[in-house]
N, C-alpha and C positions, 0 to 999 in steps of 0.2 A: 613588532606584536610580543607583547609580554607574556612569561609561562602561565601566568594567571588567567589571561583571555583564553590562551590555548587549553588550557585545563576546563576552562567552562564552556568552551566550544565541545569538547569530546563528552564530556558530560551530558550537556544538553543532547547532542546527537545520540548519545546511548540510551538515555532515558525515553526519547520520541520513538526509538526504533524497538525498544523493549515492551512498550505498551501495547497491549492488544488492540487491533484496529481490522478494517476490511481486508486489507492486504495479507496481514499475518494469519488470518483465519483461512484464507485461500492457499496459503503456503502450507499449513499444517495438513490441510485436507490434500493438497497435491503430493505431499511428501508422503502421505499414507496410501494414497492411490497409485502414484506414478514413480514414486522415489526420488531421491535429490538429482540424479544424472539428468533424467527429462523433465525437471522443473528449472534447471539452469537458465534456458532460454527466457523463462518468465521472469526470472530472479534479474537477469541482465537487463530486460526491458523495463521492469519497476524500478530498478536502481538508476538507470539512465533517464527514465521518465521524471522521477522526482527531483534528480540533481537539476535537469533542465527547467524545471518549475521553479525550483530555489532560485536558480542564477535569473531567471527572468523576472520574479519577485525582486530580487536584488537590484536590477537594472531598468526597474521602471514599470513593471505589469501594473502593481498596485496604483500607480498614480493615475493609469487608464481606468482601473476599476473605482477610484475615486471620482473620476469625472462622469463615469456612466455606470452607478452602484448597480443596476438592473442586470449588468453583465454577470456579476459573481452570483445572484439569484438564478439567472439561466443555466450556468455552469453547474450550480450545485444541484439543480433539479435533473439536469442531463447525466452528471455524475451518479446520482443517487439511483436513476433508472438502471445505469449501466452496472452498478454494484448490485441491483436485484436480479440482472439477467446473468451476471458472473455468479450470483448465488444460486440460481437455477441450473447453471453448467455445473457448480461443484455439487449440487444435490443428485445429478445424473452419474456421477463418477462411482466406479466399481473398484474392485480390488485391483493391483497392478498385475496379477495373473489373468484375470479375466479382460482386463482391458489394454493387454499389451498389444492385441491385433489392431486397435483402434485409436485415432486420435482425436475422435469427435470431443471428448471432453477434456483433452489436454490443454493446459494454459499454455499459451504460447508468448513469444517475445511482445508483439504487437498489442495483446492484452494487458500485459504489465505496462507497457509504454502510455497506452490510452487511459488506462485507468488512474495513472497518477494524475494526469492532467486534469482527470473529472473528479477526484477523490477529495471530498470536504475537509476530511481530516489533513490531507496534504498542503491544503491553503492556509489552514490555522498554523500548522506547524512551520511552514515557509515562512508566513508573516510575523510569528512570534520570533524566529530565529533572526531572521534578518533586522527586525525591530531591535533585537537586544544588542547586535553586533555591529550595525550601520555605522555607528560612530567611531569605529577603531580604523577606518579606511578601507579603500578598494582592494588592498594586498590581504588584509585580514579576511575582506568578504570572499575573495578567492580562495583563499585557505579554508575558510568555513565551508564553502561548498564541497571542495576536495575532501575534506574531513568527512563530511555529512554522505559522500557517495561511498567512500571505503568502508563505512560504520553501517550503513544501509545494506550494503551488498552483503558482507558477512553476517548481519544480523539476520537477514532473510534466509541465509544458509542455515543458520542455527534454527530458525521457526521451521524450515523443511526439514532437517534432521529429527526436531521434536516430533513432527507428525510421523516420518518414517519409522521411528523407534514405537510408535504406537501399534504397529505390527506385533508387538510382543503380546500387548493385550488386546487388541481387537484382530485375532488370529483366524477368524474365517470370514468369508465373502459377506455372510448378513451381518455381521457386527460393523464392517466396513461400510455398507451401504447405509445401515442406519445412522452412523457417526457422520458420513457425508450429507445425509439431508438433514440432520441437526445443524450442521455447519452452513450448509446452505440457507437453511430457513433462518438462521441469525442473520446472515448477510442480507436476506430480503427484508428483514426487520430493520436493520440498520439502514438500508436504503429508504425506508417507510418513514423513519425517525427523521433522517435529514429532510426528507420532502416535507413533512409535518410542520417541522421548525420554519421553514421558508414559507410556507402557507401563513403561519402566524405572523411573521414579519411584514408580510404583503396585506394580511388584513388588518 
């Protein structure tokens, strides 16, 4: 594998991870409400979830999707509904002070793992990435998956820290509650957007 391909892989992974998306919105809100340490399980789950999705796309998942195109429509709809549910959970989050005694709204490892497998943006990124580098051979694809895992993990930590630092501006519980309701609402709208797109393709 050449240095130019490696550079392209790193650049692609960085770009995709730094773009706003449903997962990043959740990380910002969780960083604000729960802090980095309590968000780590969700980060691990999301990083593993996307990496396993990426590997599955590389080793034949899209072949199945090509044979049965309605599967992707179903996955998108289920994923969109799950994003809307997570938006509801985010909107219930309070500050880390008031929420310390309860884990009801805390994002957990399985939330991140499941969400990545039903995240429409995840499929778009995975298909685009594998399409770009599939001609480089299996060893390059394995390296691409590893690179994406590392960059995804540390990018998620960065998004969480950004949310955690919002405490400087959102320095009381009322502001935090309003912020989380806005973030939760944006996630619900994101889910509705993905569903409406699928409805248009069906019609």
